[in-house]
C-alpha positions as CSV (number, residue, x, y, z in Angstrom):
1,M,-26.4,15.9,-9.7
2,R,-23.4,14.3,-8.5
3,T,-24.0,10.0,-8.3
4,A,-21.7,7.6,-5.9
5,K,-20.0,6.1,-8.7
6,K,-17.0,7.5,-6.0
7,A,-17.6,5.2,-3.7
8,A,-14.7,2.3,-4.0
9,L,-16.1,-1.1,-6.3
10,A,-15.3,-4.2,-3.6
11,A,-15.9,-7.9,-3.4
12,L,-19.0,-9.4,-5.4
13,A,-21.4,-12.0,-4.6
14,G,-22.2,-13.8,-7.4
15,T,-23.3,-11.0,-9.1
16,V,-24.3,-8.7,-6.4
17,M,-22.2,-5.3,-6.1
18,A,-21.1,-4.6,-3.4
19,M,-18.9,-1.1,-1.9
20,V,-17.4,0.8,0.4
21,T,-16.6,4.0,1.0
22,P,-13.6,5.2,0.2
23,M,-9.9,5.5,2.0
24,T,-9.2,9.0,3.1
25,S,-6.8,10.4,5.5
26,A,-6.5,12.5,7.8
27,S,-3.1,14.8,7.7
28,A,0.0,13.1,8.1
29,D,3.1,14.4,10.9
30,Q,4.1,17.0,8.1
31,G,1.2,17.3,6.8
32,D,0.9,15.8,4.1
33,T,-2.6,14.1,2.8
34,F,-4.0,11.7,0.7
35,T,-7.3,11.5,-0.6
36,H,-9.3,9.0,-2.1
37,G,-7.6,6.1,-2.3
38,C,-7.9,2.0,-3.1
39,G,-10.2,-0.1,-4.7
40,F,-11.2,-3.6,-6.3
41,N,-14.1,-4.6,-8.4
42,T,-14.3,-8.3,-8.7
43,N,-17.2,-10.5,-10.3
44,E,-17.3,-14.5,-8.5
45,Q,-20.2,-16.8,-9.9
46,Q,-19.5,-20.9,-9.8
47,T,-18.8,-21.2,-14.4
48,A,-17.9,-17.7,-14.9
49,T,-15.2,-17.4,-13.4
50,N,-14.8,-20.8,-11.9
51,G,-15.8,-19.4,-8.3
52,Q,-12.5,-17.5,-8.0
53,N,-13.0,-13.5,-7.6
54,E,-12.2,-12.1,-11.3
55,G,-11.0,-8.4,-11.5
56,V,-9.2,-5.5,-11.1
57,I,-7.4,-3.5,-8.0
58,Y,-6.9,-0.2,-8.3
59,V,-6.2,2.7,-7.0
60,A,-6.9,6.2,-7.6
61,G,-5.3,8.9,-4.9
62,V,-4.1,13.2,-4.5
63,S,-2.0,13.7,-2.2
64,Q,-0.3,17.0,-0.9
65,E,1.7,18.8,1.3
66,A,-0.5,20.7,4.2
67,A,-0.2,24.2,1.1
68,G,-2.1,21.9,-0.6
69,T,1.3,21.8,-3.3
70,P,1.4,17.7,-4.5
71,S,3.2,15.8,-3.0
72,T,5.1,12.5,-4.2
73,A,4.0,9.1,-2.2
74,T,3.8,5.5,-2.5
75,V,0.6,3.2,-2.4
76,S,0.0,-0.4,-1.6
77,C,-3.6,-1.6,-2.6
78,W,-3.6,-5.8,-2.0
79,I,-7.0,-7.7,-1.3
80,D,-6.8,-9.5,2.9
81,V,-9.1,-13.2,3.5
82,N,-9.2,-14.2,6.2
83,G,-6.1,-12.0,7.2
84,V,-4.2,-13.3,4.8
85,E,-3.0,-11.5,1.8
86,Q,-4.1,-12.5,-1.5
87,P,-0.5,-14.0,-3.3
88,G,-0.7,-12.0,-6.8
89,T,-3.6,-9.1,-6.1
90,R,-0.8,-6.3,-4.2
91,L,-0.5,-2.9,-6.6
92,T,2.1,-0.9,-6.0
93,V,2.1,2.7,-7.6
94,T,4.0,6.4,-6.3
95,G,3.2,8.8,-8.0
96,T,3.2,13.3,-7.2
97,G,-0.3,15.2,-6.9
98,P,-2.7,12.3,-9.3
99,V,-1.3,8.5,-8.1
100,V,-3.5,6.0,-10.1
101,G,-3.2,2.5,-12.0
102,Q,-4.9,-0.6,-11.4
103,Q,-3.9,-4.2,-12.3
104,Q,-5.7,-7.8,-13.0
105,I,-6.4,-10.2,-9.7
106,T,-8.2,-13.6,-9.0
107,F,-8.3,-14.5,-5.7
108,A,-10.4,-17.3,-3.5
109,A,-13.4,-16.2,-1.1
110,G,-16.1,-17.9,0.1
111,D,-19.9,-16.4,1.5
112,A,-18.6,-17.2,4.6
113,D,-14.8,-15.5,4.7
114,Q,-14.1,-11.7,5.7
115,V,-12.7,-9.7,2.6
116,N,-10.8,-6.6,3.4
117,E,-8.8,-4.2,1.2
118,C,-5.7,-3.0,2.8
119,Q,-3.7,-0.2,2.0
120,Q,-0.5,1.4,2.1
121,V,0.5,4.7,1.5
122,S,4.3,6.0,2.3
123,F,5.0,9.9,1.8
124,A,8.2,11.2,0.1
125,D,9.8,13.2,3.3
126,G,8.7,10.4,6.2
127,S,5.9,12.0,6.6
128,T,3.3,9.2,8.8
129,W,-0.1,8.1,6.9
130,T,-3.3,8.2,9.4
131,A,-6.6,6.5,7.4
132,A,-9.7,8.4,8.6
133,D,-10.8,5.7,11.1
134,G,-7.5,6.4,12.6
135,N,-5.8,3.2,11.8
136,V,-1.3,4.6,11.2
137,G,0.4,3.7,7.9
138,V,-2.3,0.0,6.3
139,D,-6.1,0.5,7.0
140,C,-7.6,-3.2,6.0
141,P,-11.3,-2.2,6.4
142,A,-14.0,-5.0,4.9
143,A,-15.1,-4.8,1.5
144,T,-19.3,-4.4,2.9
145,E,-21.3,-6.0,-0.1
146,I,-24.8,-4.5,-1.1
147,T,-27.1,-4.9,-4.0
148,I,-27.8,-1.2,-4.0
149,P,-25.8,1.6,-2.0
150,P,-29.0,3.7,-0.1
151,Q,-29.7,6.5,-0.7
152,A,-28.4,8.3,3.0
153,V,-25.2,6.7,1.6
154,I,-25.6,8.4,-2.1
155,D,-26.5,11.2,-0.5
156,L,-23.8,12.0,2.5
157,L,-20.7,11.1,0.1
158,N,-22.7,13.8,-2.7
159,T,-22.1,16.2,0.1
160,L,-18.2,14.8,1.5
161,F,-17.5,15.2,-2.4
162,I,-18.6,18.8,-2.6
163,T,-18.3,20.0,0.7
164,V,-14.7,19.1,1.4
165,I,-12.7,17.6,-1.1
166,D,-13.3,18.6,-4.3
167,P,-13.2,22.5,-3.4
168,T,-8.9,21.2,-1.8
169,I,-9.1,19.1,-4.1
170,C,-9.6,20.9,-8.0
171,P,-8.0,23.8,-7.3
172,V,-4.7,21.3,-7.5
173,L,-6.0,19.0,-9.9
174,V,-6.6,22.5,-12.7
175,T,-2.7,23.6,-12.3
176,L,-1.6,20.0,-12.5
177,G,-3.0,19.7,-15.9
178,Q,-1.6,23.3,-16.8
179,L,1.9,22.0,-16.2
180,T,1.7,18.8,-17.3
181,G,-0.7,19.6,-21.1
182,G,-3.7,17.8,-19.3
183,G,-2.1,15.0,-17.5
184,V,0.2,11.7,-19.4
185,A,-0.9,10.3,-22.9
186,G,-2.2,7.2,-21.9
187,V,-2.4,6.7,-18.4
188,V,-3.7,10.0,-16.5
189,T,-5.6,12.6,-18.3
190,I,-6.8,15.8,-16.6
191,G,-9.0,18.1,-17.5
192,P,-9.2,22.3,-18.1
193,D,-11.3,22.1,-15.5
194,G,-9.9,20.0,-13.1
195,D,-12.0,16.3,-14.0
196,L,-10.0,13.5,-13.5
197,S,-9.6,9.5,-15.1
198,I,-7.9,6.9,-15.5
199,A,-6.7,4.3,-18.5
200,D,-10.3,1.8,-18.0
201,P,-9.5,-0.3,-20.6
202,L,-12.0,-2.6,-19.1
203,G,-14.4,-0.7,-19.5
204,L,-15.1,-0.6,-15.6
205,G,-17.2,2.7,-16.0
206,I,-14.6,4.5,-13.0
207,N,-14.4,7.7,-14.2
208,P,-13.7,9.8,-14.1
209,I,-11.7,9.5,-10.2
210,E,-12.7,13.0,-10.0
211,D,-15.5,15.8,-10.5
212,C,-14.0,19.0,-11.1
213,P,-17.3,22.2,-11.0
214,P,-18.5,22.1,-13.5
215,Y,-20.5,18.9,-12.4
216,L,-20.9,16.5,-15.3
217,P,-24.9,14.9,-15.7
218,P,-25.0,11.7,-14.1
219,A,-24.7,8.8,-16.7
220,A,-28.4,7.6,-17.8
């Protein structure tokens, strides 16, 4: 059974884990699509982090042409607090096909502050990225805090990946894995079945980013 680990991690209040759905896209002008996207995982605790949100911001997505071939995209991710970009939280990565990267971040946000993670996508052919909610070029959804994802959310995510996302992305990842000899050593690993993983030196447990059939069993 698949798990909801593909939902992007968002801000933590105290030691409460927050999750938001991945930033997926609709079609771009020339047919480019960008699937998955930005996420972040931070902890905030008065003693351990001096009240700061400390952790990692990352992007893990796949850019494709309308025909399903890899396309080149530049993706920027950053944190807004009350509508203001937080210094040092912007991550920008360019890739063809898989677009992956991560960096450590620190920012301040209290319980009453509005925290959003922004994502900006630019395609190399000049196409315009449109987010699933209709925002064009840049999208800044709010980080929604929940302790454990409700089962209905898990079921919805599982259905989305199995019926829509995986059949589209996994064949492309298999081809990319064959062309690159399994990805880029120390950065991106693409398994023979298309499983996509990125370097995880902090042990966040976010891999595989894309779990292709046959699916891995859930962690015990």
